[in-house]
C-alpha positions in Angstrom: 5.1 -27.4 5.6 5.1 -27.8 1.6 8.3 -28.3 -0.3 8.1 -25.1 -2.1 7.1 -22.8 0.6 9.5 -19.9 0.6 7.9 -17.4 3.4 4.6 -16.8 5.5 3.4 -14.6 7.8 -0.2 -14.2 9.2 0.3 -10.6 10.5 1.6 -9.6 7.1 -0.3 -8.6 4.0 2.5 -8.0 1.1 1.7 -7.5 -3.0 5.3 -7.4 -4.2 8.8 -9.7 -4.1 12.4 -8.5 -5.3 15.5 -10.6 -5.0 18.6 -8.9 -4.7 21.9 -10.6 -4.0 21.1 -13.2 -1.3 18.4 -10.8 0.3 14.6 -11.0 -0.5 12.2 -7.9 -0.6 8.8 -8.3 0.3 7.0 -5.0 -0.4 3.4 -3.2 0.5 2.1 -0.8 -1.9 -1.6 -0.5 -0.9 -2.4 2.7 -1.2 -5.5 2.3 1.3 -3.2 1.6 3.4 -1.3 5.1 4.1 0.3 5.0 7.0 1.1 1.0 7.2 3.4 0.4 3.9 6.4 -1.0 4.4 9.3 -2.7 2.7 10.8 -5.9 4.5 14.4 -7.4 4.1 14.6 -11.0 4.0 18.0 -12.8 4.8 19.4 -15.8 2.5 17.5 -18.0 5.8 14.2 -15.7 5.0 14.1 -14.4 7.9 13.4 -10.6 8.5 16.1 -8.4 9.2 15.0 -5.1 8.3 11.8 -2.8 8.0 11.9 0.2 6.0 9.1 2.4 5.8 7.6 3.7 2.1 4.8 6.5 1.4 4.1 5.3 -2.1 3.2 2.9 -4.7 7.0 2.6 -5.9 9.2 1.5 -8.9 11.9 -0.4 -8.2 15.2 -0.8 -10.2 17.7 -3.3 -9.2 21.2 -2.1 -9.7 23.4 -4.5 -8.5 23.5 -7.4 -5.7 23.2 -4.7 -2.9 21.6 -1.5 -4.1 18.7 -0.1 -5.9 16.7 2.9 -6.8 13.4 3.5 -6.1 10.9 6.2 -7.9 8.5 7.3 -5.4 5.6 9.8 -5.4 7.8 12.9 -6.0 10.6 11.4 -4.8 14.0 9.7 -5.8 16.0 7.2 -4.0 19.1 5.4 -4.3 19.5 2.6 -1.4 22.0 0.2 0.0 21.6 -2.4 1.8 24.7 -2.5 4.3 25.1 -5.1 6.9 21.3 -6.2 6.7 20.0 -2.9 6.6 18.5 -0.5 4.3 20.4 2.8 4.0 19.6 5.8 1.5 22.9 6.9 -0.1 20.7 9.9 -1.7 17.1 11.3 -1.4 16.2 13.5 -3.8 12.7 15.4 -3.4 11.8 16.3 -7.0 8.8 19.3 -6.8 5.5 19.2 -8.5 5.9 22.3 -11.2 9.0 21.1 -12.3 7.6 17.0 -13.0 4.6 19.0 -14.9 6.7 21.1 -17.0 10.2 19.7 -17.6 10.5 16.2 -16.9 8.9 13.7 -14.3 12.0 11.6 -13.4 11.8 7.9 -12.6 15.5 6.6 -12.7 18.9 7.7 -13.5 20.5 5.4 -15.8 24.1 5.8 -16.4 24.8 9.6 -16.7 20.9 10.5 -17.6 17.6 10.9 -16.1 15.2 8.8 -17.7 11.4 9.7 -17.4 8.1 10.5 -18.9 5.8 14.0 -19.3 2.1 13.5 -19.7 -0.2 14.5 -22.0 -3.6 15.3 -21.2 -4.8 15.3 -24.2 -4.7 11.8 -25.2 -4.3 10.8 -21.8 -1.0 9.3 -22.5 3.3 9.7 -21.8 6.1 10.5 -23.8 9.5 9.5 -23.0 12.4 11.5 -22.7 16.1 11.7 -21.1 18.3 14.9 -19.4 22.0 14.6 -18.8 22.2 14.4 -15.0 24.8 17.2 -14.6 22.8 19.5 -16.4 20.3 19.7 -13.7 21.2 22.0 -10.8 19.6 20.8 -7.2 20.0 22.3 -4.2 21.4 20.6 -1.0 17.9 19.8 1.0 16.9 19.2 4.7 15.5 16.1 6.1 11.9 16.5 7.1 12.0 14.6 9.9 10.8 11.1 8.8 12.2 8.0 8.8 11.4 6.7 5.3 13.2 4.3 2.7 16.5 4.2 5.0 17.3 8.2 5.2 19.4 8.3 8.1 22.4 10.7 9.0 24.5 9.8 5.9 22.0 10.3 3.6 22.9 13.0 0.9 19.7 15.1 0.4 18.6 17.0 -2.6 15.7 19.0 -3.7 14.9 19.9 -7.2 12.8 23.1 -7.4 12.6 25.8 -10.0 11.2 28.3 -7.6 13.8 27.3 -4.6 16.6 26.9 -7.0 15.8 30.7 -8.8 16.1 32.1 -5.0 19.2 30.8 -4.5 20.9 31.4 -7.8 19.2 34.5 -9.5 19.2 31.4 -12.5 16.5 29.7 -14.5 15.9 25.7 -15.5 14.2 27.1 -18.8 16.9 26.3 -20.7 17.4 22.5 -19.9 17.9 20.0 -22.7 15.6 17.7 -22.0 15.1 15.3 -25.2 12.8 12.4 -26.4 13.8 8.9 -26.3 11.5 8.5 -29.2 9.0 10.4 -30.9 5.9 10.7 -29.0 3.8 8.3 -31.7 5.3 5.1 -30.3 3.7 5.5 -26.9 0.8 7.8 -26.9 -1.3 5.7 -28.0 -4.2 3.8 -25.7 -4.0 0.1 -26.5 -4.5 -1.3 -22.6 -7.6 -0.5 -20.5 -7.4 0.9 -16.6 -7.2 -1.1 -14.3 -3.6 -2.2 -15.8 -1.9 -5.5 -14.8 1.6 -4.1 -15.2 2.7 -0.6 -14.5 6.3 0.5 -15.1 8.4 -2.4 -14.8 11.9 -1.8 -16.2 15.3 -3.4 -15.9 19.2 -2.4 -16.3 20.9 -4.9 -18.0 24.9 -4.4 -18.4 24.3 -0.8 -21.3 20.2 -2.0 -22.0 17.8 -0.1 -19.7 13.9 -2.4 -20.7 10.7 -1.0 -19.7 7.5 -1.4 -20.1 4.6 1.0 -21.2 1.6 0.6 -19.7 -1.4 2.4 -21.9 0.7 1.4 -25.1 1.1 -2.0 -24.1 4.9 -1.9 -25.4 8.0 -3.0 -24.5 11.0 -0.7 -25.2 14.8 -1.4 -25.2 17.1 1.7 -24.7 20.9 1.7 -25.1 22.4 3.5 -22.6 26.0 3.6 -23.5 26.4 6.6 -23.8 23.1 9.4 -25.1 20.4 6.9 -24.4 18.4 5.6 -27.8 16.4 3.0 -28.7 17.3 -0.1 -29.3 14.1 -2.1 -29.8 10.5 -2.6 -29.4 7.8 -4.7 -29.2 4.2 -4.1 -29.2 2.5 -7.5 -27.1 -0.5 -8.1 -29.0 -3.7 -8.2 -28.0 -7.0 -10.1 -28.8 -9.5 -8.7 -26.1 -8.2 -5.7 -24.8 -10.8 -5.0 -22.3 -10.2 -8.4 -20.9 -6.1 -8.6 -21.2 -3.2 -7.2 -20.1 0.5 -7.7 -19.7 3.7 -7.7 -17.1 7.2 -7.2 -17.6 9.8 -9.4 -15.4 13.3 -10.1 -15.6 15.6 -12.9 -14.2 18.9 -11.5 -13.0 20.5 -14.7 -12.8 19.3 -15.8 -15.6 19.4 -12.9 -17.5 16.6 -13.8 -19.4 13.6 -11.2 -19.8 9.8 -12.3 -19.6 5.9 -11.2 -20.1 3.3 -12.7 -18.5 -0.5 -12.2 -20.4 -3.1 -12.1 -17.9 -6.8 -12.8 -19.0 -9.7 -11.9 -17.0 -13.2 -13.7 -17.1 -16.4 -12.6 -15.6 -18.5 -14.4 -13.2 -22.0 -12.9 -12.5 -24.1 -13.7 -9.9 -27.4 -12.7 -8.8 -28.0 -11.5 -5.2 -31.0 -10.6 -3.6 -31.6 -7.6 -0.6 -34.9 -6.6 0.8 -34.3 -2.9 0.8 -32.9 -3.2 -3.3 -34.2 -4.9 -6.2 -32.1 -8.0 -7.1 -29.1 -7.1 -9.1 -25.6 -8.6 -10.7 -22.9 -8.5 -9.1 -19.1 -9.0 -11.3 -16.0 -11.4 -9.4 -12.9 -11.3 -11.6 -11.5 -14.4 -12.5 -7.5 -14.6 -14.2 -5.5 -17.1 -16.1 -2.1 -16.1 -17.1 0.1 -17.4 -20.0 4.3 -16.7 -19.7 6.3 -16.2 -22.7 10.2 -15.8 -22.8 11.4 -12.1 -24.3 13.8 -12.6 -27.1 16.0 -10.7 -28.5 17.9 -11.8 -31.7 20.1 -8.8 -33.2 17.6 -6.1 -31.6 14.6 -8.0 -32.9 12.2 -8.6 -30.4 9.9 -12.1 -29.9 7.7 -13.9 -27.9 9.0 -17.6 -26.9 5.6 -19.4 -25.5 6.5 -21.5 -22.2 3.2 -22.2 -20.0 -0.1 -21.6 -19.2 -0.2 -20.7 -15.0 -3.2 -20.8 -12.5 -1.5 -18.1 -10.8 -0.1 -14.5 -10.8 3.8 -14.4 -11.0 5.5 -12.0 -9.1 9.2 -12.2 -9.6 11.0 -14.8 -12.0 14.5 -15.4 -9.9 17.5 -18.4 -10.5 14.8 -20.1 -13.0 11.6 -20.3 -10.1 8.8 -18.5 -10.5 7.2 -17.0 -7.5 3.7 -16.4 -6.3 2.3 -14.6 -3.5 -1.1 -16.3 -1.5 -3.2 -13.5 0.3 -6.4 -15.3 2.4 -8.3 -12.8 4.6 -6.8 -11.9 7.8 -4.5 -14.9 7.3 -1.7 -12.7 5.6 0.4 -14.0 2.8 2.6 -16.7 1.5 5.6 -17.1 -0.9 5.6 -20.1 -2.8 8.2 -20.7 -5.8 7.4 -22.7 -9.1 10.3 -24.5 -11.3 10.5 -23.6 -14.7 13.0 -26.4 -15.0 10.5 -30.0 -15.0 13.8 -31.7 -13.1 14.1 -29.4 -10.4 15.0 -31.4 -7.5 13.2 -29.6 -4.2 15.9 -28.9 -1.1 14.8 -31.0 2.2 13.4 -27.7 4.6 15.6 -27.6 7.8 14.0 -25.9 11.1 16.3 -23.1 12.2 14.0 -22.3 15.3 10.9 -23.5 17.1 9.2 -22.6 20.7 9.0 -26.2 21.3 
C-alpha cells in the first residue's frame, strides 16, 4: 500500500473529510444522491464504526474533540460522539419564513446565534447575530426520521413564528437581530458561481472565523460577549472568472489556511453524425496553499506551496486529499507540510487470508 494512504473504499464516493479528536468523519454531500447521503465515523484505526444519515449540503463547526454542530437545510444540530457513535443532543427545525424574515441561523457561538440574511437585490448576504435566550422555541416532536444521530434522548426544538404565536399569543416581531458588520462589507459580488469555497468556519477560543463566498473575504469575529468584528481580509483575485478560494483550519496546530484554486480550460472538438461539430470544455485546476497570519488583528497571507491536488482538510500539519475514480469509490491520502516528516510503517490488522 502507498505509505501515505489513510483509507479507501471501493463502494463509497465521499467529498468531505473532518478530523475530530481521535476520529475522522467522511461525508457525502452530493445533491444528486438525495437518499444516499451519509457521514461515516472512522476510529483511530481508520475503521468505520458508525454511520449517520444526512440530508443537506451541510456546514460543520467543530467544537471540541468529541462535539460539533451542523447547519443543514432548515435545521440545526448539535452532535456528540459517544462510545464511537453519533448522537444528537439538540435538533432544531427552523421554519423557512423565520429564516427569510429574521435570521438564517447557521451556528450557535457562545451565547449568540450567528447567521445571515439574503438580499435579492445584489444577490448577496449580510451577517447578523441574536442572543439565544431572546428567541423562544417550542419543544418539538420527532418526525420519525433517523437522521443526524437523533435518538430518544435528543432535545427537539421548533423555531416557527406561526406556531409560537398560536401557543403563546406572542410574536417574534421585536427580536433584537443586529448586524455583525455593515452590509457593504459582504454584499459585494467578487466571486463567480460555481463557487470553490462555501461557508467554511472555525471556532478557536473566543474567535469565530468564517469565509464569505460571494465577497471572497475572511471575517474574524470576537465572541467573548456581544459579537464584534475583529479583522477581515479581502482575498486577492487576478482573474475572478477563473479563480476561487476556500478556508481550512488545523485544530491541532491552531493554524489558519486558505487555498486558491485556478482554473484552466481545455477545449476539444467532438463530431457527431446527427449534430454539427461543437466545442466542449473540460476543466483543469491548480492550487496554491497560503497560511493566514493574524498579527494584532491584521490579516496577511504567507505563500507556502503550489499543489497538484485539492486539499480537503489540514490536520496535525498534514494536508489531506480525496481521490475519486469512476466506479471504484474513493481513497484518502495525506501529504506532510514538514519536508522532514517520517512516515510510520503500516500495520496489517485484518486479512481474509
